[in-house]
N, C-alpha and C positions, 0 to 999 in steps of 0.2 A: 502494500499500498503506499509506504512512503517513496518508493520509486516512481508510483503512478503519479502521486501528487507532485514531486520535482519533475517529473516530463510533462505532465499538465499544466504545471506555472509555465515551463519553458516554450513549450507550443503556443500557447496562449501571449506570451510575451513577442513571440515572431510573429503574431499574427495581428498585433498593434495594440494589447490590451496591458494595461499596468495593473501589477500582480502585487498581492503581499500574501506570506504565509505565515501563520503561527503555528506552533509544535513544540512538544517536550523536550527536555536534550540538557545535556549538562552546559556549564556557562562556558568551557573551553571548546565546545564544538564547533569546528570549522564548518560555517554555512554560507550559501549565496546572500547576497545583500539585499534581497527580496524577503528573506525569512528571519523573523523574531522569534526567540527561544522563550520559553514562558516558565521554564526552572526544570530541574533534574527530573526525570520520568522514573516510574516505581516498575519494575518487571511484574508482570503476572502471567501465570501461565494460563494458556486459553485456545481452546479448539486445536488440541496437539501443538501449539506453536507458544510463542510467549510474546505475549502485546506488552508495550510500553507505555503506561497511562501517567495522566498528570490530572490531581484533583485538589480541591481544597479551596479555602478564601483567597488564598494568595493566587493562584492560578486564575479562579474566577476574576479577581480584581483587573489581571493583566489583561484577560480577553475582552474585559469590558472596553478598559482603556483601549484597545487595539480597534475594538469595531466603532467606539466613539471618533476617534482621532482618523482611521481612514476613511470614515463618511463613502462606505461602497456603493457601488450599483447592487451589488450582489455578492453575496457570502456563499460558498459552497464548504459544506461540511462533510468529512469522512468518516463514515463508520459511527454515526450518532448511538447505535445499539450498545456501545462500549463506555463505560462512566468515565470520561475523559475531556478533554478541552472541547470537543464536538459538542457534548452533552452541555455544557456550560453555556456554547456560543448559541445552542438552539434555544436554550430559556432564556439568553440575554438578546435576541435577535433585534434590531432597529430596523430592518428592511427586507427587502425579497431576499429570500433565505433557499437554498436548494442542499439535498443532503446524497450522498452516495452511499450505499450499501456493498460491503465487500462479502459479507460473511456467508457461507453456506453450512449450515450446522442443525441438524435435525432435534439436537437436544443440549438446548444451550441452558445451563443452569444460572449463568450469569443474565441473559437477557431475562429470564423469567423473574428473578429477582428484582431486575431493574424494570420491569414494564411499568408500574406503576408512575415511575417519574419520568420514565422516554415517550410513553404511550401519548399521552397530551401534546407535548410540544412537536412529536411527529404528524400528528395529525393536521397540525398547523403549518406546516411547510409548504411554499409554494410549489414545491418539485420535489419526486422522491424517486431517485435513479438506482435501479438495481444492475449491476455488471452482467446478469447472469438470469436466466430461468428459475437457477435452482437458487440462488441468491433473492431474487423476488420470492419465491415460496418461503424461505426463511422469514421473512419480514412478515407475510402474510400469517404463518403458522404462529411465531411468537407475538407479533403484535397487535395482529389483526386489520393491519393497514398496506393496501397492495401500494408498490412502485407506478408511479404515472409513466416512468420511462425505463426501457430495458437499453442500456448502453453499454458495449463490452469495454473492458480496458484497451488502452491504444499502447501499441508496442511501434517502435521506432525499426521497421521492418526492413528499410533500405542496408542499413548495417550489415543483418543478417545476410540479406540475398546476395552481397559483394564480399561475403568474409571470403576468403583464403584457407583451404584445407591446409593443415601442417602435416610433415608428414611423418613424423613421430606417432601422431595420431593415427594416419592413414592406413588401412588394411589393404589386403591382399587376399585372393579367391582362396587361399589355402590359411590364410591368417586372418582373417577379417576382425574388425574391433566395434566393439559394442560398448557405448557408452551410457552411464547417468550424470548429472550434473544438481547439486542443489544442497540445502544444510540437512547435511544426512545423517545429525545428531536428532534429528527429530523422527520418529518412528514412522509418521505418517507421510515420508516422501518414500518409502517403500525398498531402502535400500537391503531389509533380510530377503523379502521377494526377489530383486535384482539378483543377489548374491547366492540365493537357493535357485535359481537359473543354471546357472556355470555349469555343474557337472551334465545336466541334460543337454545342453546346447554341445559343450566339447566332447559328449559321446559322439557326435556326427563331426564335429569341428575341433579335433584334438588342439589346435594352435589358435586356437579364437582368443582373442584378447579383450578383457574385461577391465573398464578404463572408471574409475571413479573421481569425480572432480567436485568441487565446493567447500564449501566450511563445515569443518567437523573437526571433533576432539582427536586427540593422538589415540584412544583406545579404540574408536570408531575406526580410524585408519588401521590400526591393527588388525580389527577383525577383518575389514576387508582383506588385506592382503592375505589372512590365513585362508579365506575362503578362495583365493586365487587368482585375486584382481590386484591392477596396478592402479596405487594410488597418484592421481596427477595433482590435487591439493587446491587452494584455491586461485580462481581467475578471476582476473579484471573483467569489464565488459566485452573488448575487443576481444580479447584470447577466449571469451566463453563465446562466442560467437563462431571462430575459427575452429573450438571444440567440436560444435554441434554438425558445422561444415565437413569436418573431418570423417566422423566416425560412418562406417556402413548401416547402422542400425541405432538410433537413441532410443532409450526407455525411460517411460515416466509411470513406473508400479506404484504409483501414489495409493494411499489406502482407504483417506478421505478428509474431511474438513476444506475441501477444494471449492470454491465458488465458481472459479472462472479458468486456470489454466494456462498463464502467462507462459511458461515453461514448454507448453504444447506448439504455442505460436511461434515462439523464438527458436524452436528444432526445425519447424515447418519451414519457416521463412529461410532458414539456412540451406536448405534443399535437403534435409536428413528425413529419411525413411523412419517414420516413428511407429513405436509400440508401444501404448497405454493401457491401462487401466479402465474399465469400462466403468468410470465414475459419471456420474449425470452431466457434470460440468465439464469433463473433458469429450464426452459424446456432443455435448451442444457446440464446443469450440471447433471440435473435427470435423462436424457434418454441415454441409452449406443446404442453401435453400432447395436445391434438387434433390436432397438426399444422399449426395455425392460424400465419403467419407474419407477424409485424407490423413488418416491413421489407421494401423491395425491394433483392434481392441481385444484385450483379454479379461477374464472375471477377476475381479478385484481379489486381491491376495493369493493368486494360484499360480506359484512359480512353475509348475510345470508345463500349464497352458502359456504363461509369457515365453518360457522357452520355445515352445511350438511356434507360436507366433514369429521368433525370431530365427529360428532355422527355418522357417516356409520362405522368408524374402532372402537369407543366404542362397537358398538352394535355387531361389530362382530372380536372376538379376535384372530381367524385363519388369517384373512385376514390383518388384522393387523400386525401380526407377519411376515408373508410372505412379505407385504411392506416393513417393517424394514429389512429384509433379503435382499432383492434386492438392498435396499438403499445402506446397507452397503458393499455390493460387489461391485456396483457401485462407492462410495466414496473411496475405496482402490485404483482404477485408478489412483488417483490424489495425491497420496504421494510422497512426495519429493523423495523417491528413483526410483520414475517411472519418475518424471518431471524432474530433476536435470538431468540426463545424455543428454535429449534431447536440454537442456537450454546451455550444454558441447558442444554438436555437431553444435549449433548455433555460437555458440564463434570460432568453428573452420572453419565454413564457411565463417564467418566475415574476420578471419584472411587469408583465403584462399585469398579470393577474394581482399583484399587490398593488396595483394602480387603479384597478377596478372602484368603480363607486360602492360605497357600503349601502345596502338596503336601507329604507327607512325603519327607525330602531336599531339600528347599528350602533358599531362603532364609530366614531369620529376618525377624520383622516388623520393619521399617524405624523407625527410633527417630521419623520424623516423624506414624508414626501412633497414637503413644502418647499423646498430648495434642491438645486440641481445636484445630482450625485458625482464625484470625480474621479472615482475608479472602478476599477472591476478587480474583483479578487476570486 
Protein backbone atom coordinates (compact mmCIF):
# COMPACT_ATOMS: atom_id res chain seq x y z
CA UNK A 1 0.00 0.00 0.00
CA UNK A 2 2.90 2.38 0.71
CA UNK A 3 4.25 1.83 -2.80
CA UNK A 4 0.77 2.36 -4.25
CA UNK A 5 0.39 5.69 -2.42
CA UNK A 6 3.84 6.93 -3.47
CA UNK A 7 3.30 5.87 -7.09
CA UNK A 8 -0.13 7.49 -7.13
CA UNK A 9 1.26 10.74 -5.71
CA UNK A 10 3.96 10.87 -8.37
CA UNK A 11 1.67 10.08 -11.31
CA UNK A 12 -0.78 12.75 -10.11
CA UNK A 13 2.04 15.30 -9.93
CA UNK A 14 3.13 14.30 -13.43
CA UNK A 15 -0.44 15.02 -14.54
CA UNK A 16 -0.31 18.55 -13.11
CA UNK A 17 -1.80 18.21 -9.63
CA UNK A 18 -0.41 19.46 -6.33
CA UNK A 19 -0.12 16.57 -3.87
CA UNK A 20 0.47 16.28 -0.15
CA UNK A 21 0.77 13.01 1.77
CA UNK A 22 0.69 12.45 5.54
CA UNK A 23 1.83 9.11 6.94
CA UNK A 24 3.33 7.55 10.05
CA UNK A 25 7.08 7.11 10.22
CA UNK A 26 10.19 7.69 12.28
CA UNK A 27 11.41 11.29 12.52
CA UNK A 28 14.61 10.38 10.67
CA UNK A 29 12.81 8.60 7.81
CA UNK A 30 13.94 9.92 4.42
CA UNK A 31 10.82 10.98 2.52
CA UNK A 32 10.03 13.19 -0.50
CA UNK A 33 9.19 16.85 0.08
CA UNK A 34 5.47 16.21 -0.41
CA UNK A 35 5.32 13.77 2.55
CA UNK A 36 4.61 14.88 6.14
CA UNK A 37 5.44 12.51 8.99
CA UNK A 38 2.76 12.26 11.68
CA UNK A 39 4.92 10.42 14.18
CA UNK A 40 6.47 7.02 14.77
CA UNK A 41 4.28 4.09 13.83
CA UNK A 42 3.41 1.03 15.90
CA UNK A 43 3.72 -2.40 14.21
CA UNK A 44 0.54 -4.48 14.47
CA UNK A 45 0.16 -8.01 13.12
CA UNK A 46 -2.80 -7.94 10.76
CA UNK A 47 -4.11 -10.14 7.93
CA UNK A 48 -0.96 -12.28 7.83
CA UNK A 49 1.33 -9.28 7.60
CA UNK A 50 2.48 -6.36 9.75
CA UNK A 51 0.58 -3.08 9.53
CA UNK A 52 2.29 0.03 10.85
CA UNK A 53 -0.31 2.29 12.40
CA UNK A 54 -0.42 5.61 14.23
CA UNK A 55 -3.23 6.73 16.49
CA UNK A 56 -3.85 8.91 19.54
CA UNK A 57 -4.32 12.61 20.39
CA UNK A 58 -0.96 13.80 19.00
CA UNK A 59 -1.57 12.06 15.68
CA UNK A 60 -5.11 13.45 15.59
CA UNK A 61 -3.85 16.99 16.13
CA UNK A 62 -1.27 16.64 13.35
CA UNK A 63 -3.86 15.29 10.92
CA UNK A 64 -6.27 18.15 11.69
CA UNK A 65 -3.52 20.76 11.18
CA UNK A 66 -2.54 19.09 7.89
CA UNK A 67 -6.15 19.16 6.69
CA UNK A 68 -6.68 22.77 7.77
CA UNK A 69 -3.45 24.12 6.30
CA UNK A 70 -3.73 22.09 3.11
CA UNK A 71 -7.14 23.48 2.11
CA UNK A 72 -7.40 20.52 -0.27
CA UNK A 73 -9.78 20.10 -3.19
CA UNK A 74 -10.12 16.45 -2.23
CA UNK A 75 -8.62 14.17 0.41
CA UNK A 76 -7.86 10.55 -0.49
CA UNK A 77 -7.72 8.09 2.42
CA UNK A 78 -6.22 4.62 2.22
CA UNK A 79 -7.43 1.65 4.26
CA UNK A 80 -9.79 3.49 6.62
CA UNK A 81 -10.77 0.10 7.99
CA UNK A 82 -7.55 0.14 10.06
CA UNK A 83 -7.35 2.32 13.15
CA UNK A 84 -4.69 4.72 11.95
CA UNK A 85 -4.36 8.16 10.34
CA UNK A 86 -7.02 7.50 7.70
CA UNK A 87 -9.68 6.95 10.36
CA UNK A 88 -8.70 10.23 12.03
CA UNK A 89 -8.86 12.06 8.69
CA UNK A 90 -12.20 10.44 7.88
CA UNK A 91 -13.73 11.79 11.10
CA UNK A 92 -12.04 15.18 10.78
CA UNK A 93 -13.03 15.63 7.13
CA UNK A 94 -13.34 19.23 5.95
CA UNK A 95 -14.31 18.65 2.34
CA UNK A 96 -14.65 16.11 -0.48
CA UNK A 97 -13.21 12.80 0.73
CA UNK A 98 -12.43 9.56 -1.13
CA UNK A 99 -11.25 6.30 0.42
CA UNK A 100 -9.55 3.27 -1.11
CA UNK A 101 -10.01 -0.09 0.54
CA UNK A 102 -7.13 -2.50 -0.12
CA UNK A 103 -7.76 -5.46 2.19
CA UNK A 104 -9.30 -8.83 1.36
CA UNK A 105 -10.06 -10.68 4.56
CA UNK A 106 -13.00 -12.99 5.22
CA UNK A 107 -12.66 -12.85 9.01
CA UNK A 108 -11.16 -9.61 10.30
CA UNK A 109 -11.41 -9.37 14.06
CA UNK A 110 -9.92 -5.87 13.96
CA UNK A 111 -12.59 -4.63 11.55
CA UNK A 112 -15.39 -6.19 13.60
CA UNK A 113 -14.12 -4.47 16.73
CA UNK A 114 -13.65 -1.15 14.93
CA UNK A 115 -16.96 -1.28 13.02
CA UNK A 116 -18.91 1.03 15.40
CA UNK A 117 -16.20 3.68 14.97
CA UNK A 118 -15.65 3.19 11.25
CA UNK A 119 -19.02 2.55 9.62
CA UNK A 120 -20.70 5.92 10.29
CA UNK A 121 -17.75 7.81 8.82
CA UNK A 122 -17.45 5.35 5.95
CA UNK A 123 -21.09 5.93 4.99
CA UNK A 124 -20.43 9.68 4.75
CA UNK A 125 -17.53 9.40 2.31
CA UNK A 126 -18.13 10.99 -1.07
CA UNK A 127 -16.60 8.02 -2.93
CA UNK A 128 -15.41 4.57 -1.87
CA UNK A 129 -12.90 2.67 -4.02
CA UNK A 130 -12.12 -1.03 -3.73
CA UNK A 131 -9.01 -2.28 -5.52
CA UNK A 132 -10.73 -5.53 -6.55
CA UNK A 133 -14.05 -7.36 -6.29
CA UNK A 134 -12.65 -9.35 -3.33
CA UNK A 135 -11.78 -6.10 -1.52
CA UNK A 136 -15.30 -4.87 -2.24
CA UNK A 137 -16.75 -8.04 -0.73
CA UNK A 138 -14.68 -7.46 2.41
CA UNK A 139 -16.15 -3.97 2.79
CA UNK A 140 -19.69 -5.24 2.33
CA UNK A 141 -19.31 -8.19 4.71
CA UNK A 142 -17.66 -6.27 7.53
CA UNK A 143 -19.16 -2.80 7.22
CA UNK A 144 -22.33 -3.38 5.21
CA UNK A 145 -21.36 -0.59 2.80
CA UNK A 146 -20.52 -1.20 -0.85
CA UNK A 147 -17.73 0.48 -2.79
CA UNK A 148 -18.85 3.07 -5.31
CA UNK A 149 -15.94 2.33 -7.65
CA UNK A 150 -13.69 -0.68 -8.29
CA UNK A 151 -10.33 0.62 -9.50
CA UNK A 152 -7.27 -1.65 -9.44
CA UNK A 153 -3.88 -0.77 -8.10
CA UNK A 154 -1.70 0.88 -10.69
CA UNK A 155 1.66 -0.49 -11.83
CA UNK A 156 4.44 1.16 -13.82
CA UNK A 157 4.38 -1.65 -16.36
CA UNK A 158 6.87 -0.05 -18.74
CA UNK A 159 9.76 -0.74 -16.37
CA UNK A 160 8.87 -4.43 -16.42
CA UNK A 161 8.11 -4.67 -20.14
CA UNK A 162 11.57 -3.34 -21.08
CA UNK A 163 13.47 -5.21 -18.34
CA UNK A 164 16.51 -7.09 -19.66
CA UNK A 165 16.99 -10.71 -18.52
CA UNK A 166 20.10 -11.36 -16.46
CA UNK A 167 22.29 -14.27 -17.44
CA UNK A 168 22.75 -15.74 -13.97
CA UNK A 169 18.96 -16.09 -13.59
CA UNK A 170 18.24 -17.33 -17.12
CA UNK A 171 17.64 -21.05 -17.57
CA UNK A 172 18.20 -23.60 -20.30
CA UNK A 173 16.05 -26.46 -21.56
CA UNK A 174 17.89 -28.90 -19.29
CA UNK A 175 18.31 -26.49 -16.37
CA UNK A 176 15.27 -24.18 -16.32
CA UNK A 177 14.89 -21.49 -13.67
CA UNK A 178 11.81 -21.11 -11.50
CA UNK A 179 11.52 -18.03 -9.30
CA UNK A 180 9.63 -16.54 -6.39
CA UNK A 181 9.99 -13.06 -4.89
CA UNK A 182 8.48 -11.37 -1.86
CA UNK A 183 8.45 -11.06 1.91
CA UNK A 184 9.10 -14.71 2.55
CA UNK A 185 8.95 -14.24 6.33
CA UNK A 186 5.17 -14.06 5.88
CA UNK A 187 3.75 -17.60 5.59
CA UNK A 188 0.90 -16.35 3.38
CA UNK A 189 3.40 -15.67 0.57
CA UNK A 190 3.62 -19.43 0.01
CA UNK A 191 7.32 -20.19 0.41
CA UNK A 192 6.59 -23.59 1.97
CA UNK A 193 4.36 -24.53 -0.96
CA UNK A 194 7.06 -23.38 -3.38
CA UNK A 195 9.76 -25.39 -1.63
CA UNK A 196 7.43 -28.38 -1.47
CA UNK A 197 7.19 -28.38 -5.28
CA UNK A 198 10.96 -28.73 -5.77
CA UNK A 199 11.28 -32.55 -5.55
CA UNK A 200 8.27 -33.06 -7.85
CA UNK A 201 9.68 -30.80 -10.57
CA UNK A 202 13.17 -32.23 -10.21
CA UNK A 203 11.82 -35.73 -10.72
CA UNK A 204 11.43 -34.65 -14.35
CA UNK A 205 14.02 -31.84 -14.52
CA UNK A 206 16.84 -32.85 -12.16
CA UNK A 207 18.86 -29.71 -12.93
CA UNK A 208 15.98 -27.25 -12.44
CA UNK A 209 17.01 -24.23 -10.39
CA UNK A 210 14.63 -22.72 -7.83
CA UNK A 211 15.45 -19.08 -6.98
CA UNK A 212 14.18 -17.27 -3.89
CA UNK A 213 14.40 -13.45 -3.92
CA UNK A 214 13.08 -10.76 -1.61
CA UNK A 215 13.34 -9.63 1.98
CA UNK A 216 13.52 -12.38 4.59
CA UNK A 217 15.36 -13.51 7.70
CA UNK A 218 18.49 -15.66 7.89
CA UNK A 219 16.30 -18.45 9.25
CA UNK A 220 14.08 -18.38 6.18
CA UNK A 221 17.12 -18.23 3.89
CA UNK A 222 18.57 -21.30 5.61
CA UNK A 223 15.24 -23.12 5.25
CA UNK A 224 15.17 -22.37 1.52
CA UNK A 225 18.77 -23.51 1.05
CA UNK A 226 18.12 -26.80 2.87
CA UNK A 227 15.20 -27.46 0.52
CA UNK A 228 17.49 -27.08 -2.49
CA UNK A 229 16.67 -23.51 -3.52
CA UNK A 230 19.16 -20.78 -4.41
CA UNK A 231 18.86 -17.70 -2.21
CA UNK A 232 19.09 -14.49 -4.24
CA UNK A 233 18.21 -12.03 -1.45
CA UNK A 234 16.69 -8.56 -1.58
CA UNK A 235 16.49 -6.74 -4.91
CA UNK A 236 15.79 -3.11 -5.81
CA UNK A 237 12.95 -2.30 -8.19
CA UNK A 238 15.10 -2.43 -11.33
CA UNK A 239 16.66 -5.77 -10.43
CA UNK A 240 13.27 -7.13 -9.40
CA UNK A 241 11.98 -6.47 -12.91
CA UNK A 242 15.06 -8.16 -14.41
CA UNK A 243 14.58 -11.15 -12.11
CA UNK A 244 11.02 -11.63 -13.30
CA UNK A 245 12.06 -11.21 -16.93
CA UNK A 246 14.80 -13.83 -16.54
CA UNK A 247 13.12 -16.89 -15.04
CA UNK A 248 11.38 -19.50 -17.19
CA UNK A 249 8.47 -19.70 -14.75
CA UNK A 250 7.52 -17.26 -12.01
CA UNK A 251 5.54 -18.65 -9.05
CA UNK A 252 3.06 -16.85 -6.80
CA UNK A 253 1.74 -19.63 -4.50
CA UNK A 254 0.25 -17.21 -1.96
CA UNK A 255 -2.16 -18.80 0.49
CA UNK A 256 -4.47 -15.88 1.35
CA UNK A 257 -4.88 -12.29 2.50
CA UNK A 258 -4.44 -10.86 -1.01
CA UNK A 259 -6.92 -8.27 -2.28
CA UNK A 260 -5.25 -7.61 -5.62
CA UNK A 261 -1.94 -9.17 -6.62
CA UNK A 262 0.53 -6.51 -7.77
CA UNK A 263 3.23 -9.18 -7.95
CA UNK A 264 1.22 -10.97 -10.65
CA UNK A 265 0.90 -7.80 -12.70
CA UNK A 266 4.63 -7.11 -12.39
CA UNK A 267 5.65 -10.64 -13.37
CA UNK A 268 3.21 -10.79 -16.27
CA UNK A 269 4.36 -7.37 -17.50
CA UNK A 270 7.96 -8.62 -17.45
CA UNK A 271 6.96 -11.40 -19.85
CA UNK A 272 7.21 -14.25 -17.36
CA UNK A 273 5.03 -17.33 -17.57
CA UNK A 274 3.24 -17.13 -14.22
CA UNK A 275 1.96 -19.99 -12.08
CA UNK A 276 -0.22 -18.69 -9.25
CA UNK A 277 -2.53 -19.99 -6.57
CA UNK A 278 -6.21 -19.80 -7.40
CA UNK A 279 -7.05 -17.02 -4.97
CA UNK A 280 -10.06 -14.94 -5.97
CA UNK A 281 -7.91 -11.81 -6.13
CA UNK A 282 -5.31 -13.52 -8.35
CA UNK A 283 -7.98 -14.96 -10.63
CA UNK A 284 -9.51 -11.48 -10.99
CA UNK A 285 -6.13 -10.00 -11.92
CA UNK A 286 -5.20 -12.76 -14.38
CA UNK A 287 -8.53 -12.94 -16.24
CA UNK A 288 -9.50 -10.37 -18.87
CA UNK A 289 -12.96 -9.26 -19.95
CA UNK A 290 -13.14 -12.07 -22.54
CA UNK A 291 -12.32 -14.75 -19.98
CA UNK A 292 -8.75 -15.29 -21.21
CA UNK A 293 -6.45 -16.17 -18.32
CA UNK A 294 -2.88 -14.88 -18.29
CA UNK A 295 -1.56 -17.22 -15.59
CA UNK A 296 -1.65 -20.95 -14.85
CA UNK A 297 -3.63 -21.38 -11.63
CA UNK A 298 -3.32 -24.15 -9.05
CA UNK A 299 -5.26 -25.09 -5.94
CA UNK A 300 -4.24 -22.97 -2.96
CA UNK A 301 -1.73 -24.76 -0.74
CA UNK A 302 -1.18 -27.69 -3.12
CA UNK A 303 2.55 -28.11 -3.84
CA UNK A 304 1.98 -31.16 -6.04
CA UNK A 305 -0.42 -29.28 -8.31
CA UNK A 306 1.91 -26.28 -8.34
CA UNK A 307 4.71 -28.60 -9.52
CA UNK A 308 2.44 -30.10 -12.19
CA UNK A 309 1.65 -26.63 -13.59
CA UNK A 310 5.33 -25.70 -13.64
CA UNK A 311 6.34 -28.98 -15.29
CA UNK A 312 3.64 -28.68 -17.96
CA UNK A 313 4.94 -25.25 -18.94
CA UNK A 314 8.55 -26.45 -19.03
CA UNK A 315 7.47 -29.39 -21.23
CA UNK A 316 5.80 -27.10 -23.79
CA UNK A 317 7.80 -23.95 -24.63
CA UNK A 318 5.17 -22.79 -27.13
CA UNK A 319 2.38 -22.98 -24.55
CA UNK A 320 4.66 -21.20 -22.08
CA UNK A 321 5.31 -18.39 -24.56
CA UNK A 322 1.61 -18.07 -25.36
CA UNK A 323 0.74 -17.84 -21.64
CA UNK A 324 3.42 -15.19 -21.15
CA UNK A 325 2.02 -13.18 -24.07
CA UNK A 326 -1.55 -13.31 -22.69
CA UNK A 327 -0.27 -12.33 -19.30
CA UNK A 328 1.67 -9.36 -20.59
CA UNK A 329 -1.31 -8.02 -22.53
CA UNK A 330 -3.46 -8.36 -19.42
CA UNK A 331 -0.83 -6.62 -17.27
CA UNK A 332 -0.80 -3.56 -19.52
CA UNK A 333 -4.42 -2.82 -18.56
CA UNK A 334 -3.17 -2.05 -15.02
CA UNK A 335 -0.64 0.57 -16.12
CA UNK A 336 -0.84 3.87 -14.24
CA UNK A 337 -1.70 5.64 -17.48
CA UNK A 338 -4.90 3.58 -17.53
CA UNK A 339 -5.61 3.72 -13.80
CA UNK A 340 -4.81 7.36 -12.94
CA UNK A 341 -7.58 8.89 -15.13
CA UNK A 342 -10.14 6.69 -13.38
CA UNK A 343 -8.97 7.92 -9.98
CA UNK A 344 -9.08 11.54 -11.21
CA UNK A 345 -12.65 11.03 -12.37
CA UNK A 346 -13.53 9.62 -8.95
CA UNK A 347 -12.10 12.79 -7.40
CA UNK A 348 -14.28 14.88 -9.70
CA UNK A 349 -17.33 12.77 -8.74
CA UNK A 350 -16.57 13.36 -5.05
CA UNK A 351 -16.18 17.10 -5.52
CA UNK A 352 -19.45 17.33 -7.48
CA UNK A 353 -21.29 15.22 -4.89
CA UNK A 354 -19.94 17.25 -2.00
CA UNK A 355 -21.04 20.46 -3.68
CA UNK A 356 -24.63 19.36 -4.37
CA UNK A 357 -27.29 21.54 -2.69
CA UNK A 358 -28.58 20.23 0.62
CA UNK A 359 -32.31 19.35 0.64
CA UNK A 360 -34.67 21.51 2.70
CA UNK A 361 -34.24 20.73 6.36
CA UNK A 362 -30.72 19.43 5.82
CA UNK A 363 -27.43 20.84 6.98
CA UNK A 364 -26.14 24.20 5.85
CA UNK A 365 -23.35 24.55 3.32
CA UNK A 366 -20.09 23.63 5.02
CA UNK A 367 -17.52 26.41 5.36
CA UNK A 368 -14.99 24.64 3.12
CA UNK A 369 -17.27 25.23 0.07
CA UNK A 370 -17.40 28.98 0.59
CA UNK A 371 -13.94 29.56 -0.88
CA UNK A 372 -11.88 28.08 -3.69
CA UNK A 373 -9.62 25.14 -2.93
CA UNK A 374 -5.97 25.32 -3.89
CA UNK A 375 -4.57 21.78 -3.75
CA UNK A 376 -5.39 18.28 -4.79
CA UNK A 377 -4.18 15.57 -2.38
